[in-house]
C-alpha angles and dihedrals in degrees: 000000000000090000093053093048090045092052092048091048091049091052093047091047092051092049092048095048092046091054092042090053090051090048093054094044093057093081106140129062136191136170114277134201109228121198141157101044118192139173115236131191109235097182133347105303095003120106132184139170129259125191139185113228139184131191139169130237110187102308098340123097115208123196130188148142124254125198108203110229091198137076107033119188133202093227137028094240094067090048090051090053088053091050090054090053094044094050089068093051125093110233132219116202124210117214143172108249091212092050108023092182087067095084139142136192089211124046104199124178109228095238096147092052090048091054092048091050093048091049091050090051089050090053091049091051090048092054092044093053091042090054092050092046094050092048092050092048091047093050093044091052091049090050091051093050094052096046113106116245 
């Protein structure tokens, strides 16, 4: 059981620290021109928005596509309503100055992944202390049984 929880915790920790690293590397922002909005089906019954963007850094023009991780909708009509509202908005793009192609229209702190990782660490600590407690109780009972009366 400890091995399964440890593996899950390792996976959650890796995922959290990867997203945290990406969050901290997106340090600069500029205004972006966003065009070609479309609704994409992520999974069966889950829809999100994807957009093509372009921005300038000094003399360079960088283009890319961004799939919005949030929000996710149960049908394409709600996502299309969101697209209509977002088309009117002016967008700021966050990018990594060392790798400008690493850019995002949303800079989201991975709070949910941090909570999952913290909970998994709590479960590992619980099982570790439970293991120590059971071993101590087991050895103390063996010592009491062997003691002469």
